[in-house]
TORBAFI-474936 format. One record per residue (C-alpha): residue number from 1; residue in one letter; x, y, z. Coordinates in Angstrom, 2 decimals. Layout:
N
<node><torro>NUM</torro><kolfi>a</kolfi><u>X</u><v>Y</v><w>Z</w></node>
...
This chain:
190
<node><torro>1</torro><kolfi>m</kolfi><u>-52.37</u><v>79.56</v><w>-37.79</w></node>
<node><torro>2</torro><kolfi>s</kolfi><u>-54.33</u><v>81.00</v><w>-34.91</w></node>
<node><torro>3</torro><kolfi>h</kolfi><u>-53.40</u><v>80.26</v><w>-31.31</w></node>
<node><torro>4</torro><kolfi>v</kolfi><u>-56.66</u><v>78.28</v><w>-30.89</w></node>
<node><torro>5</torro><kolfi>g</kolfi><u>-55.90</u><v>76.14</v><w>-33.94</w></node>
<node><torro>6</torro><kolfi>y</kolfi><u>-52.38</u><v>75.49</v><w>-32.71</w></node>
<node><torro>7</torro><kolfi>g</kolfi><u>-53.67</u><v>74.34</v><w>-29.31</w></node>
<node><torro>8</torro><kolfi>r</kolfi><u>-56.11</u><v>71.99</v><w>-31.01</w></node>
<node><torro>9</torro><kolfi>l</kolfi><u>-53.35</u><v>70.56</v><w>-33.15</w></node>
<node><torro>10</torro><kolfi>m</kolfi><u>-51.23</u><v>69.91</v><w>-30.06</w></node>
<node><torro>11</torro><kolfi>a</kolfi><u>-54.14</u><v>68.14</v><w>-28.34</w></node>
<node><torro>12</torro><kolfi>v</kolfi><u>-54.61</u><v>65.90</v><w>-31.38</w></node>
<node><torro>13</torro><kolfi>d</kolfi><u>-50.88</u><v>65.12</v><w>-31.43</w></node>
<node><torro>14</torro><kolfi>r</kolfi><u>-50.93</u><v>64.25</v><w>-27.72</w></node>
<node><torro>15</torro><kolfi>e</kolfi><u>-53.93</u><v>61.96</v><w>-28.25</w></node>
<node><torro>16</torro><kolfi>h</kolfi><u>-52.12</u><v>60.26</v><w>-31.15</w></node>
<node><torro>17</torro><kolfi>i</kolfi><u>-49.02</u><v>59.77</v><w>-29.00</w></node>
<node><torro>18</torro><kolfi>l</kolfi><u>-51.08</u><v>58.30</v><w>-26.16</w></node>
<node><torro>19</torro><kolfi>r</kolfi><u>-52.90</u><v>55.88</v><w>-28.48</w></node>
<node><torro>20</torro><kolfi>a</kolfi><u>-49.63</u><v>54.76</v><w>-30.08</w></node>
<node><torro>21</torro><kolfi>a</kolfi><u>-48.01</u><v>54.34</v><w>-26.65</w></node>
<node><torro>22</torro><kolfi>a</kolfi><u>-51.00</u><v>52.37</v><w>-25.36</w></node>
<node><torro>23</torro><kolfi>a</kolfi><u>-50.92</u><v>50.05</v><w>-28.37</w></node>
<node><torro>24</torro><kolfi>l</kolfi><u>-47.18</u><v>49.48</v><w>-28.04</w></node>
<node><torro>25</torro><kolfi>l</kolfi><u>-47.08</u><v>49.07</v><w>-24.26</w></node>
<node><torro>26</torro><kolfi>t</kolfi><u>-50.02</u><v>46.68</v><w>-24.38</w></node>
<node><torro>27</torro><kolfi>r</kolfi><u>-47.93</u><v>44.42</v><w>-26.62</w></node>
<node><torro>28</torro><kolfi>k</kolfi><u>-44.57</u><v>45.08</v><w>-24.93</w></node>
<node><torro>29</torro><kolfi>a</kolfi><u>-44.80</u><v>46.57</v><w>-21.42</w></node>
<node><torro>30</torro><kolfi>t</kolfi><u>-41.02</u><v>47.10</v><w>-21.19</w></node>
<node><torro>31</torro><kolfi>s</kolfi><u>-40.87</u><v>49.38</v><w>-24.24</w></node>
<node><torro>32</torro><kolfi>t</kolfi><u>-38.50</u><v>52.32</v><w>-23.92</w></node>
<node><torro>33</torro><kolfi>m</kolfi><u>-39.36</u><v>55.96</v><w>-24.54</w></node>
<node><torro>34</torro><kolfi>d</kolfi><u>-37.37</u><v>55.68</v><w>-27.81</w></node>
<node><torro>35</torro><kolfi>e</kolfi><u>-39.62</u><v>52.80</v><w>-28.89</w></node>
<node><torro>36</torro><kolfi>v</kolfi><u>-42.74</u><v>54.78</v><w>-27.92</w></node>
<node><torro>37</torro><kolfi>a</kolfi><u>-41.54</u><v>57.76</v><w>-29.97</w></node>
<node><torro>38</torro><kolfi>k</kolfi><u>-40.85</u><v>55.52</v><w>-32.97</w></node>
<node><torro>39</torro><kolfi>a</kolfi><u>-44.30</u><v>53.87</v><w>-32.66</w></node>
<node><torro>40</torro><kolfi>a</kolfi><u>-45.91</u><v>57.33</v><w>-32.59</w></node>
<node><torro>41</torro><kolfi>g</kolfi><u>-43.87</u><v>58.45</v><w>-35.60</w></node>
<node><torro>42</torro><kolfi>i</kolfi><u>-42.22</u><v>61.29</v><w>-33.71</w></node>
<node><torro>43</torro><kolfi>s</kolfi><u>-38.76</u><v>62.12</v><w>-32.42</w></node>
<node><torro>44</torro><kolfi>r</kolfi><u>-37.71</u><v>61.39</v><w>-28.87</w></node>
<node><torro>45</torro><kolfi>a</kolfi><u>-37.39</u><v>65.16</v><w>-28.32</w></node>
<node><torro>46</torro><kolfi>t</kolfi><u>-41.03</u><v>65.67</v><w>-29.36</w></node>
<node><torro>47</torro><kolfi>l</kolfi><u>-42.11</u><v>62.88</v><w>-27.02</w></node>
<node><torro>48</torro><kolfi>h</kolfi><u>-40.19</u><v>64.51</v><w>-24.16</w></node>
<node><torro>49</torro><kolfi>r</kolfi><u>-41.81</u><v>67.89</v><w>-24.86</w></node>
<node><torro>50</torro><kolfi>q</kolfi><u>-45.18</u><v>66.20</v><w>-24.31</w></node>
<node><torro>51</torro><kolfi>f</kolfi><u>-44.15</u><v>63.89</v><w>-21.45</w></node>
<node><torro>52</torro><kolfi>a</kolfi><u>-41.15</u><v>64.66</v><w>-19.24</w></node>
<node><torro>53</torro><kolfi>g</kolfi><u>-40.41</u><v>60.96</v><w>-18.75</w></node>
<node><torro>54</torro><kolfi>r</kolfi><u>-41.89</u><v>57.50</v><w>-18.56</w></node>
<node><torro>55</torro><kolfi>d</kolfi><u>-43.75</u><v>58.27</v><w>-15.31</w></node>
<node><torro>56</torro><kolfi>a</kolfi><u>-45.50</u><v>61.27</v><w>-16.89</w></node>
<node><torro>57</torro><kolfi>l</kolfi><u>-46.42</u><v>59.16</v><w>-19.91</w></node>
<node><torro>58</torro><kolfi>i</kolfi><u>-47.78</u><v>56.36</v><w>-17.70</w></node>
<node><torro>59</torro><kolfi>r</kolfi><u>-49.82</u><v>58.88</v><w>-15.67</w></node>
<node><torro>60</torro><kolfi>a</kolfi><u>-51.34</u><v>60.27</v><w>-18.87</w></node>
<node><torro>61</torro><kolfi>l</kolfi><u>-52.07</u><v>56.72</v><w>-20.07</w></node>
<node><torro>62</torro><kolfi>e</kolfi><u>-53.68</u><v>56.01</v><w>-16.70</w></node>
<node><torro>63</torro><kolfi>a</kolfi><u>-56.05</u><v>58.95</v><w>-17.12</w></node>
<node><torro>64</torro><kolfi>m</kolfi><u>-56.92</u><v>57.72</v><w>-20.62</w></node>
<node><torro>65</torro><kolfi>g</kolfi><u>-57.47</u><v>54.16</v><w>-19.36</w></node>
<node><torro>66</torro><kolfi>i</kolfi><u>-59.71</u><v>55.30</v><w>-16.51</w></node>
<node><torro>67</torro><kolfi>a</kolfi><u>-61.79</u><v>57.36</v><w>-18.94</w></node>
<node><torro>68</torro><kolfi>q</kolfi><u>-62.10</u><v>54.38</v><w>-21.29</w></node>
<node><torro>69</torro><kolfi>l</kolfi><u>-63.12</u><v>52.09</v><w>-18.45</w></node>
<node><torro>70</torro><kolfi>e</kolfi><u>-65.68</u><v>54.58</v><w>-17.12</w></node>
<node><torro>71</torro><kolfi>t</kolfi><u>-67.14</u><v>54.84</v><w>-20.63</w></node>
<node><torro>72</torro><kolfi>a</kolfi><u>-67.36</u><v>51.03</v><w>-20.77</w></node>
<node><torro>73</torro><kolfi>l</kolfi><u>-69.09</u><v>50.96</v><w>-17.36</w></node>
<node><torro>74</torro><kolfi>d</kolfi><u>-71.63</u><v>53.53</v><w>-18.56</w></node>
<node><torro>75</torro><kolfi>a</kolfi><u>-72.29</u><v>51.58</v><w>-21.76</w></node>
<node><torro>76</torro><kolfi>a</kolfi><u>-72.74</u><v>48.33</v><w>-19.77</w></node>
<node><torro>77</torro><kolfi>r</kolfi><u>-75.70</u><v>49.85</v><w>-17.86</w></node>
<node><torro>78</torro><kolfi>l</kolfi><u>-74.70</u><v>48.14</v><w>-14.61</w></node>
<node><torro>79</torro><kolfi>d</kolfi><u>-77.92</u><v>49.09</v><w>-12.82</w></node>
<node><torro>80</torro><kolfi>e</kolfi><u>-80.26</u><v>47.57</v><w>-15.41</w></node>
<node><torro>81</torro><kolfi>g</kolfi><u>-81.79</u><v>44.08</v><w>-15.33</w></node>
<node><torro>82</torro><kolfi>p</kolfi><u>-80.35</u><v>41.03</v><w>-13.62</w></node>
<node><torro>83</torro><kolfi>a</kolfi><u>-76.81</u><v>41.48</v><w>-12.27</w></node>
<node><torro>84</torro><kolfi>s</kolfi><u>-75.57</u><v>38.47</v><w>-14.27</w></node>
<node><torro>85</torro><kolfi>d</kolfi><u>-76.71</u><v>40.17</v><w>-17.50</w></node>
<node><torro>86</torro><kolfi>a</kolfi><u>-74.92</u><v>43.35</v><w>-16.40</w></node>
<node><torro>87</torro><kolfi>v</kolfi><u>-71.73</u><v>41.33</v><w>-15.83</w></node>
<node><torro>88</torro><kolfi>r</kolfi><u>-72.03</u><v>39.96</v><w>-19.39</w></node>
<node><torro>89</torro><kolfi>r</kolfi><u>-72.48</u><v>43.49</v><w>-20.79</w></node>
<node><torro>90</torro><kolfi>l</kolfi><u>-69.57</u><v>44.76</v><w>-18.72</w></node>
<node><torro>91</torro><kolfi>v</kolfi><u>-67.17</u><v>42.11</v><w>-20.05</w></node>
<node><torro>92</torro><kolfi>a</kolfi><u>-68.32</u><v>42.83</v><w>-23.61</w></node>
<node><torro>93</torro><kolfi>e</kolfi><u>-67.78</u><v>46.58</v><w>-23.18</w></node>
<node><torro>94</torro><kolfi>v</kolfi><u>-64.36</u><v>46.17</v><w>-21.52</w></node>
<node><torro>95</torro><kolfi>e</kolfi><u>-63.02</u><v>43.71</v><w>-24.10</w></node>
<node><torro>96</torro><kolfi>p</kolfi><u>-61.69</u><v>46.35</v><w>-26.58</w></node>
<node><torro>97</torro><kolfi>v</kolfi><u>-59.49</u><v>47.94</v><w>-23.88</w></node>
<node><torro>98</torro><kolfi>a</kolfi><u>-58.75</u><v>44.82</v><w>-21.81</w></node>
<node><torro>99</torro><kolfi>g</kolfi><u>-55.12</u><v>44.48</v><w>-22.93</w></node>
<node><torro>100</torro><kolfi>f</kolfi><u>-54.41</u><v>48.14</v><w>-22.22</w></node>
<node><torro>101</torro><kolfi>l</kolfi><u>-56.02</u><v>47.88</v><w>-18.78</w></node>
<node><torro>102</torro><kolfi>a</kolfi><u>-54.04</u><v>44.71</v><w>-18.07</w></node>
<node><torro>103</torro><kolfi>f</kolfi><u>-50.87</u><v>46.68</v><w>-18.83</w></node>
<node><torro>104</torro><kolfi>l</kolfi><u>-51.91</u><v>49.56</v><w>-16.56</w></node>
<node><torro>105</torro><kolfi>v</kolfi><u>-52.52</u><v>47.33</v><w>-13.53</w></node>
<node><torro>106</torro><kolfi>t</kolfi><u>-48.94</u><v>46.04</v><w>-13.79</w></node>
<node><torro>107</torro><kolfi>e</kolfi><u>-47.58</u><v>49.58</v><w>-13.41</w></node>
<node><torro>108</torro><kolfi>n</kolfi><u>-46.99</u><v>49.56</v><w>-9.65</w></node>
<node><torro>109</torro><kolfi>q</kolfi><u>-46.26</u><v>53.29</v><w>-9.41</w></node>
<node><torro>110</torro><kolfi>l</kolfi><u>-49.93</u><v>53.95</v><w>-10.22</w></node>
<node><torro>111</torro><kolfi>f</kolfi><u>-51.05</u><v>52.19</v><w>-7.04</w></node>
<node><torro>112</torro><kolfi>e</kolfi><u>-48.38</u><v>53.15</v><w>-4.53</w></node>
<node><torro>113</torro><kolfi>g</kolfi><u>-48.46</u><v>55.98</v><w>-2.04</w></node>
<node><torro>114</torro><kolfi>d</kolfi><u>-50.70</u><v>59.03</v><w>-2.06</w></node>
<node><torro>115</torro><kolfi>g</kolfi><u>-50.59</u><v>59.57</v><w>-5.80</w></node>
<node><torro>116</torro><kolfi>m</kolfi><u>-53.27</u><v>57.00</v><w>-6.67</w></node>
<node><torro>117</torro><kolfi>n</kolfi><u>-55.88</u><v>58.34</v><w>-9.08</w></node>
<node><torro>118</torro><kolfi>d</kolfi><u>-59.37</u><v>58.52</v><w>-7.53</w></node>
<node><torro>119</torro><kolfi>g</kolfi><u>-60.74</u><v>57.13</v><w>-10.80</w></node>
<node><torro>120</torro><kolfi>w</kolfi><u>-59.69</u><v>53.62</v><w>-9.75</w></node>
<node><torro>121</torro><kolfi>n</kolfi><u>-61.79</u><v>53.96</v><w>-6.59</w></node>
<node><torro>122</torro><kolfi>r</kolfi><u>-64.80</u><v>55.17</v><w>-8.59</w></node>
<node><torro>123</torro><kolfi>i</kolfi><u>-64.48</u><v>52.16</v><w>-10.89</w></node>
<node><torro>124</torro><kolfi>d</kolfi><u>-64.04</u><v>49.74</v><w>-7.98</w></node>
<node><torro>125</torro><kolfi>d</kolfi><u>-67.11</u><v>51.21</v><w>-6.26</w></node>
<node><torro>126</torro><kolfi>r</kolfi><u>-69.30</u><v>50.80</v><w>-9.35</w></node>
<node><torro>127</torro><kolfi>i</kolfi><u>-68.29</u><v>47.20</v><w>-10.00</w></node>
<node><torro>128</torro><kolfi>t</kolfi><u>-68.49</u><v>46.27</v><w>-6.32</w></node>
<node><torro>129</torro><kolfi>a</kolfi><u>-72.02</u><v>47.74</v><w>-6.24</w></node>
<node><torro>130</torro><kolfi>l</kolfi><u>-72.95</u><v>45.47</v><w>-9.17</w></node>
<node><torro>131</torro><kolfi>f</kolfi><u>-71.82</u><v>42.36</v><w>-7.29</w></node>
<node><torro>132</torro><kolfi>r</kolfi><u>-73.54</u><v>43.57</v><w>-4.10</w></node>
<node><torro>133</torro><kolfi>r</kolfi><u>-76.75</u><v>44.10</v><w>-6.10</w></node>
<node><torro>134</torro><kolfi>g</kolfi><u>-76.50</u><v>40.54</v><w>-7.41</w></node>
<node><torro>135</torro><kolfi>q</kolfi><u>-76.06</u><v>39.23</v><w>-3.88</w></node>
<node><torro>136</torro><kolfi>e</kolfi><u>-78.99</u><v>41.24</v><w>-2.53</w></node>
<node><torro>137</torro><kolfi>a</kolfi><u>-81.20</u><v>39.98</v><w>-5.38</w></node>
<node><torro>138</torro><kolfi>g</kolfi><u>-80.29</u><v>36.38</v><w>-4.54</w></node>
<node><torro>139</torro><kolfi>e</kolfi><u>-78.44</u><v>35.84</v><w>-7.84</w></node>
<node><torro>140</torro><kolfi>f</kolfi><u>-74.92</u><v>35.64</v><w>-6.45</w></node>
<node><torro>141</torro><kolfi>r</kolfi><u>-73.53</u><v>33.73</v><w>-3.51</w></node>
<node><torro>142</torro><kolfi>i</kolfi><u>-73.01</u><v>35.78</v><w>-0.37</w></node>
<node><torro>143</torro><kolfi>d</kolfi><u>-69.98</u><v>33.98</v><w>1.06</w></node>
<node><torro>144</torro><kolfi>l</kolfi><u>-67.64</u><v>35.87</v><w>-1.32</w></node>
<node><torro>145</torro><kolfi>s</kolfi><u>-67.32</u><v>39.59</v><w>-0.72</w></node>
<node><torro>146</torro><kolfi>p</kolfi><u>-68.22</u><v>42.03</v><w>-3.52</w></node>
<node><torro>147</torro><kolfi>v</kolfi><u>-64.69</u><v>43.43</v><w>-3.22</w></node>
<node><torro>148</torro><kolfi>w</kolfi><u>-63.19</u><v>39.99</v><w>-3.89</w></node>
<node><torro>149</torro><kolfi>l</kolfi><u>-65.55</u><v>39.40</v><w>-6.81</w></node>
<node><torro>150</torro><kolfi>t</kolfi><u>-64.42</u><v>42.73</v><w>-8.28</w></node>
<node><torro>151</torro><kolfi>e</kolfi><u>-60.77</u><v>41.72</v><w>-7.95</w></node>
<node><torro>152</torro><kolfi>a</kolfi><u>-61.57</u><v>38.31</v><w>-9.50</w></node>
<node><torro>153</torro><kolfi>l</kolfi><u>-63.19</u><v>40.04</v><w>-12.47</w></node>
<node><torro>154</torro><kolfi>y</kolfi><u>-60.11</u><v>42.22</v><w>-12.96</w></node>
<node><torro>155</torro><kolfi>g</kolfi><u>-57.86</u><v>39.15</v><w>-12.80</w></node>
<node><torro>156</torro><kolfi>l</kolfi><u>-59.93</u><v>37.25</v><w>-15.35</w></node>
<node><torro>157</torro><kolfi>v</kolfi><u>-60.08</u><v>40.21</v><w>-17.75</w></node>
<node><torro>158</torro><kolfi>g</kolfi><u>-56.31</u><v>40.67</v><w>-17.53</w></node>
<node><torro>159</torro><kolfi>s</kolfi><u>-55.58</u><v>36.97</v><w>-17.94</w></node>
<node><torro>160</torro><kolfi>g</kolfi><u>-58.00</u><v>36.76</v><w>-20.83</w></node>
<node><torro>161</torro><kolfi>a</kolfi><u>-56.38</u><v>39.73</v><w>-22.56</w></node>
<node><torro>162</torro><kolfi>w</kolfi><u>-52.87</u><v>38.29</v><w>-22.17</w></node>
<node><torro>163</torro><kolfi>s</kolfi><u>-54.02</u><v>34.84</v><w>-23.35</w></node>
<node><torro>164</torro><kolfi>v</kolfi><u>-55.57</u><v>36.32</v><w>-26.48</w></node>
<node><torro>165</torro><kolfi>q</kolfi><u>-52.55</u><v>38.55</v><w>-27.11</w></node>
<node><torro>166</torro><kolfi>d</kolfi><u>-50.17</u><v>35.58</v><w>-26.80</w></node>
<node><torro>167</torro><kolfi>g</kolfi><u>-52.32</u><v>33.47</v><w>-29.11</w></node>
<node><torro>168</torro><kolfi>r</kolfi><u>-53.10</u><v>30.85</v><w>-26.46</w></node>
<node><torro>169</torro><kolfi>v</kolfi><u>-56.85</u><v>31.38</v><w>-26.84</w></node>
<node><torro>170</torro><kolfi>a</kolfi><u>-59.00</u><v>32.75</v><w>-29.65</w></node>
<node><torro>171</torro><kolfi>a</kolfi><u>-60.15</u><v>36.37</v><w>-29.40</w></node>
<node><torro>172</torro><kolfi>k</kolfi><u>-63.71</u><v>35.24</v><w>-30.18</w></node>
<node><torro>173</torro><kolfi>d</kolfi><u>-63.70</u><v>33.25</v><w>-26.91</w></node>
<node><torro>174</torro><kolfi>f</kolfi><u>-62.70</u><v>36.17</v><w>-24.64</w></node>
<node><torro>175</torro><kolfi>q</kolfi><u>-66.18</u><v>37.08</v><w>-23.39</w></node>
<node><torro>176</torro><kolfi>f</kolfi><u>-67.40</u><v>33.50</v><w>-23.08</w></node>
<node><torro>177</torro><kolfi>m</kolfi><u>-64.35</u><v>32.34</v><w>-21.08</w></node>
<node><torro>178</torro><kolfi>i</kolfi><u>-64.50</u><v>35.17</v><w>-18.59</w></node>
<node><torro>179</torro><kolfi>v</kolfi><u>-68.26</u><v>35.33</v><w>-18.11</w></node>
<node><torro>180</torro><kolfi>e</kolfi><u>-68.76</u><v>31.59</v><w>-17.82</w></node>
<node><torro>181</torro><kolfi>l</kolfi><u>-65.91</u><v>31.09</v><w>-15.36</w></node>
<node><torro>182</torro><kolfi>l</kolfi><u>-66.85</u><v>34.08</v><w>-13.23</w></node>
<node><torro>183</torro><kolfi>l</kolfi><u>-70.60</u><v>33.51</v><w>-13.21</w></node>
<node><torro>184</torro><kolfi>g</kolfi><u>-70.15</u><v>29.76</v><w>-12.79</w></node>
<node><torro>185</torro><kolfi>g</kolfi><u>-68.28</u><v>30.44</v><w>-9.58</w></node>
<node><torro>186</torro><kolfi>v</kolfi><u>-70.39</u><v>33.33</v><w>-8.33</w></node>
<node><torro>187</torro><kolfi>r</kolfi><u>-73.94</u><v>32.04</v><w>-8.96</w></node>
<node><torro>188</torro><kolfi>r</kolfi><u>-75.88</u><v>31.11</v><w>-5.90</w></node>
<node><torro>189</torro><kolfi>s</kolfi><u>-76.91</u><v>27.45</v><w>-5.82</w></node>
<node><torro>190</torro><kolfi>a</kolfi><u>-80.62</u><v>26.73</v><w>-5.87</w></node>
């Protein structure tokens, strides 16, 4: 096997490990590294060769989550059409990764100190700009800051993901629940 082929194989293995870890940790946030290794179908030693410890694994998952969220933001076309339609598209695009993102935001080490990934700020800025655009167009009320509306969206997406995961609400209702509650509260009265 050539060196290039070997490197490609390792990248595929790492991606597989990250996807397995994301799936497991989304269901059970307190999973151990042993449980992550088992879910990925690898030994604990192999897991530790890829990720020195839980913090390194969580940081790699963070990078993957940010990339997934940025892809969802691109697909939602936040700058097109009415802001309320863009919010609907955003919730639809985020739904497949909502549980994983809900897990990531509970990992306090990602948001403490100087080590915070700039990707979170890029995402915040894009979503805040969407709410600001809706306010400037007269669609959304102006007495709630775009920053707060962004945080409210995150809270609803996380709560929706956990409610679906726990079987308290149907997965088919995820988008409707979030969009209707958020837009019902954010729409400017005539």
